[in-house]
N, C-alpha and C positions, 0 to 999 in steps of 0.2 A: 750201463749197469743200473738195475732198478734200485729203488729206495731200500728194500730189504737187504739186498746185497751190500749196499753202501754202509748200512748199520753194522752188518756182520764184519766188514773189513775194518771198521773203526774200533771195534772192541776185540780184545784178546780172546782166542777161542777158549771154550770151557775145558777143564781138565777131562771131564767126562760128559758126554751128551747121550741121553737116553731118548730114543725115538721109537714111537709106536706107529706101525703102519698096517693097513689092510691090503693084502695082495690083490684083491679084486679092484683096487683103485690104482694099480701101478701105471696105467696109461694116462693118469690125470695131469702129469707135468708138475711144474712148480719147483721151488727151491730144494725140496727133499725128494724129488723124483728118482735121483740116482743114489739114494742113501745106502742101498745094499752094496753098491760098488765101493762105497767109502767105509763100510762097517768094519770095525775091528772084531766085533762079536755079533753074530746074528742068531737069534733064537726063533726057530720056526715052530709055532705052537699048533699048527693046523692039524696035523695027522695024529698027534699023540695025546692031545687033551681035548675033552669034550667041549663042544661049542654051545655057549648059552643062546645063540641065535635060534637053535632048534626048539627052544622053549618059547611058546607064544607069549607067556607073561614077561619074558626078558628081552624078546626080540627088539623092541623099540626103545629099550633102556640103553644106557651106556655105563662106562666105568665110573661116571659121576654118581651112579646109584649104588647104594650099599648092597642091594640084592644081587647085582651083577658081580661086585667085588667078592661077595661071599661065595657065589657059585664058582667063580674062577679059582679063588684061593683054597676052597675045600676040595678041589679036584686032586685026586691022588697024584703025587709026583711034582706038582707045580712048585711047592716050596723048596723041594730038594734041587730042582733045576735052577731056581733063583739063587739059592745059597751057593751052588756051584758056580754060577755066573759071577757072583760077588767075589769068589776066590779067584776066578780068572782075571777080573778087573784088578784085584790086588797084585797079581802076578805081573800084569802089564805095567802097573804103576811102579813096581819094584825094578823094572828093567833099567838098563844103563842109559837109555835114550828117552828123554822127556818128550812125549808126543801126545796130542789129544787122542782120546779113546771115544769111539762111537759104538754104542750098543743098540742094536735094532731088535725090537720085539715085533713079531709079525703073526697075524692070523688072517682070516678070510676078509672080514669087513673093517677091522681096525677099531671097532667100538667096544668090544668085550675083553677077550683074552689079551690081546696085545696092549691095549690101553691100561688094563688093570696091572699087568705084570710090569709095565713101564713105570706106573705110579709106585709100585712096591720097590722096584730097583732104585728109583730116584730117592725114596726114603732111606733105603739101606746105604747107598753110596754117599748120600748127604750126611750120614751119621745121625740121622733123626730117629733116635731110639723110640720115641713115643709113636711116631707114625709107622715105623717098621714093626712095632709090636702089634699094631692093628692088622698087619698082614702076616703075623706069626713069624717074623724074621728079625726079632730084636737081637739075637745072637750074631747074626750076619752083620748087622749095623754097628755093633760095638767095635769091630775092627776099623771102622771108618771115623769114629769119633775123634775129634781133635786134629784131624788131617787138614782142615781148611781147604778142601777141594772146591773148585767151582764146578757145579753140576747143573747142567741144563736139562730140561724135559720138553720134548716136542711131541705133540700128537698130530701126525700128518692127516689122519683120516677120521678121527674121533667124531667130529661134528658133521660128517657127510651123511647123506641119506642112507637108510637101510638098503642093502643090496638085495634085490629080488633074486632068489636062487631056488 
């Protein structure tokens, strides 16, 4: 068992883990290679929401950059999908069996849409009203305030090279 897996085994799993991935990196292996098989909720953003990668000025940027976050979050429908996902998470948390929830956001390269929406969902589920407001999701975050959930955020592919396509 490698060191990363030892650390994981030593600590209790998060109540909710939000993972962003780029589907063009699915063959890369690693601790999160099978995350779609473990997902409670999987959001595939590839076909329905415009890809910032097609814009030359955004291609080499990531969700760390405000211009990318703005481009993703102003895409019609994105906020509605994230608010609905927050409702799904609430439903799973209300269920009679306490089990960790894994939410996977996915796009092509993992640097723009998936990473931005994962950041937004993390803010919402953490009940971080201030951060959620920056994503236009303050109302969704209010339902999570005071819940004391452990919420992890993992970006599997955010720091990988831009995929040539």
